[in-house]
N, C-alpha and C positions, 0 to 999 in steps of 0.2 A: 348433206341433209341437215346437219346441225346448223350450218350457216344460213340455209334457207329458212329453217324454223325460227331462228333468231330474228331474221329480217322481217318475217311475217308478224311476229309478236311486236316488233318495233313499230311497224305500220299500224297495227291495231291500237297500240298505245297512243300513237300520234293522232289517229282519227278520234279516239275517245277524248283526248285533251282538247281537240279543236272542235268538238261537237257543240251545238248551241246550248245544250243544257249545262255542260261544264263551263262554258264561257259565261253564262248567266250567273252561275254560282260564284265564279271568280269575281265578277263585277259586283255582286252583292257583298262579298267579303271585303272588297276594296272600299265600297261605300260605307260599310260598317266601320272599318278602320279609320276612314276619314272623319266620320261622325264622332267616333271616340276621341280622335285627336282634337277636333274642334271643341268638344265638350271639356276635355282636360285643359285646353288653352283658356276657355272661358272661365272655368273654375279657378285657374291660376290668376286671371285678371281680377276676379272677385276677391281672392285671398289677398292680393297685393293692395287692392283698394281698401279692404278692411284693416290691414296692417297700417297703411298710411293714415287712416282715420284715427286709429288708436295712438299712433305716434304724434299726430297733430294735437290731439287732446292732451297728451302728456307734455308736449312742448309748451302749450298754453299754460297748463297748470304750473310747470316748473318755472316758467318766466314770471308768472304772477308771484310765486313764492320768493324768488330771488329778489324781485323789485320791491317787495313788501318786507324784506328782512329787517330793515331799519326799525320800522314800527313794531315788528314782532319782537325784536330784542328789547325795545323800550317798554312796551305795554304787555307783551305776552298774550295769552288767551283771555286775559281780563279785558282786552280791547273789545271783544264781542259782547261783553255784559256791562260795559261802562256807558252811562247815560250822558256824559258831558262831551260836547263838541265845541271846543274853544280854540280856534287857530291862533289867537293872540298869545295865549299862555301855553301853547303846544300840548293841550289836553284833548285827547280824541277818544271817542267811543262809538261803536257801531250799533248799539242796541236800539236807539230811536229809528234808525233807517231799516234795521231788520224787522222791527214791528210794523213799520209803515209798508214795507214791501209785502209781507205776508197778509196784512189786513186788506190792502187794496186788491191783491191778487185773488184771495179766497172770496172776498165779498163780490168781486166782479164775476167770479165763476158761479157763485150762488145766484146772482142776478141773471146770468146769461143762460144757464142750463134749461130753465123752463121754456124760454123762447127758442133755443136751438132744438130742443126735443120736439116742440110743436112744429117747427119748420121741417124737421126731418120726417115726421110722420105725415105731414100734409103733402110734401113733395114726393116722398118715397112710397106711400101707401094709398092715399086718397086721391091724389091728382097727379098722375105720372106724365101723361101726354097732353099736348095741346099748347096753344099760344100762351095761356096764362102761366102754367108751371114753367115753361121755358123762360118767360120774362122774369119770374120770381127767382129762378136759379141764377140767371144772369145778374140780377140785383144783389143776391146774397154773395156771389163771387166778386162783384164789384166792391162790396164793403171791405173785402180782404185786400184789395189793391189800392185803396185810398191811402195816401201818405199819412203818417202819424201826426205830422205837424198840422195837417188840415183838421184832423180830429181835435187837436189841441186848441186851434183857433175857434172851432165850433163850440167846444166845451167852455172856452173862456168867455165868448161873447153871447152865447145863447143859453147854455146849460147853467153856468154860474149865476146869472141873474135870476133864473127860475129857482134855484136852490136858495139864493139869498132871500127872495120873497117868501119862500116857505119858512126859512128860519125866522124872519121878522114876524110872521103870523103867529108862530108858537113861542115868541119871546126868547129866541136863541140868539147868540152872538152872530150877527149877519156877515159871516166871512164870505160866503158864496163858494169859495174854493175850499178844498179839503179832501178828506178820505172818501166821502160819499161821492163827490163830483168826479174824482179820479176813477172811482170804481164804476160809475155809470159810463164814463167814456171807455174804460177798458172792457166793460161788458159788451158794448156795441162792437168793439174791435175784435173780440174773440168769438162772437156768435158765428161768423162764417166758417171757422175752423171746425167747431163741434157740429154745426148743422150739415156741412157738406159730407163729412165722414159718416155721420149718422144716417143721412139719406142713402148713401151708397150701400151700407150694410143692411138697411131695411129693405132695399130693393133686392138683395141677395137671399132673402128668406125664401125657402122653397115654396112654390105655389101649391104643390100637392098638400102640404101640411095645412095651409089656409083653407083650401077647398074641402079637405077632410073635416076640419072643425066646423065649417059652414054646413056641410052635409049632415052633421050630427045635431044641428039646431042651434049652434052658437051664433050670437049676434056679431056685428062688425066690431063693436067695442070689445067683446069677449075674445075675439080672434086677435085683436091688437094686444090686448092685455096678457093673454095666456099663450100666444104663439109667436107673434111678431117681436114683442119686446124681450122675452127670454132668449130668443135666438140672436137678437141684434144687440144685446146688452154689452157684449164684449167690445164691439165697435163703438157703441155710444160712450162707454167708459174710456176707450182709447182717444176719442175726440175730446173728451173732457180733460184728459191728461195733456193732450196737445195744446188745448186752449190755455190751460194753466201755465204751461211752459212759456207760451207766448206772452201771457200777462206778467210773469215774473221779470222778464227782461225788457219790457217796454220802457222807453226813456222819454222821448220828446213830448208826447201827449200828456203823460203823467206830470212831467216837470212844469207844464204850463198851467195845470189846474189843481195841483195838490196843495199849494200854499207855501211850500219850501220853508217849513219851520223845523228846526233841528231839535224837536221835542217829541217825547212819546205821546201819541194822540190819546186823549181821554174819552173821546166819543167819535162816532162816524162823521160828525160835522167839523171836527177839529182839523186845522192845517197840519201837515206833516211833511215828511220827505221819505223817499225810497232810496235804496242803494244806488240804483241807476241814476236817479235825478240829482242826488248830491254830487256824484262824480261829474255829471254833465254841467252842473252849475259852478263847481268850484275848482275843477282841474286846471282850467286855463289861468286862474289867478293864484294857484297854490305856489307858495314860496317856502323854501326850506326843505331839507331832506325828510324830516319827520312828517310834515304836512303831505308831501307828495306820496311818501310811502304809506301813509294812513289811507289815502284815497285808493291806492293800488290794493291795499289789504281789503278794503271794502269790496273791490272787484273780485278779489280772491274768494271772499266769503259768499258773494253772490254766485260765483261759479259753483261753490260747494253746495249751497242751498238749492240751486237749480238741479244739480245732479242728484241730491238726496231726494228731492220731491219727485223727480222722474223715476228713480228706483222704487220708491214707495208706490208710485202710481202703477208701475209694471207689476208689482206683487199683488196689488189690489185687482188689477186687470185679469190676472190669472184666476182669481176666484170667481170671476164673472164669465169665464169661457164656458160655453155649452159643450159638454162632452158628446162626441158622435155616438 
């Protein structure tokens, strides 16, 4: 009897394990386990990519420090505040190039922000669909794809004569090239970065909020001012920071229109140099360890300045984030 009872229980257990319900539960468990495995693998790939990026930045920084060690030993931190750049007498200072870099980049950002914000609002809020906005979006994206040397030639042969005529009319030294010309070219180059990101975040503003404001009697301008811009300001600021980072490192276009003067600019119309432009102009002809090391140290400080500006931009960006 006991043997028969055990056989019966075994058959019932077997039938229960092979029932469709139990099979479905087992399949779901297997699928969940496979999904968890895929998710953990994807997370591992992301961790490896992040670690590789940090290692790459560290390697670049360490390489620049090692290659600029000669000038660091000769000039120390005074290199950053010295105004003299005299390769003949081995006297080097980066202050004129630091001032030129910051002046052109921030002036370009100031000039570009109104236009980028207007493009973002027009394409993201007022005119989203149709042939015209599609053409405008393509034109804005095309500006980001034009090579910088093309911008440089345009600035040199078209924009510089216009600036020179303006300087002549107001009794200024008619250089044509200088801080203002370089900033105008940079402003045109960075508009697509700020405008594209701004348009995307403006399109992500919840439609319910805008409709609620309109239903309460708000005008279209009031909706944009009190609803759209506050919710999209974090993305707009992110676009501005991205555009500023693009402007800080631009080389070829700025080199062609800034005037390449190793002096601290006294006005927006004065010729100057940036950190990137002086490296592009003089690295090929640099002779001597101190000269080459000084140029590499300028690249090191450009790396540091770009990192500091981006860190400050991220902290500013956090203050503009709309709390849910």
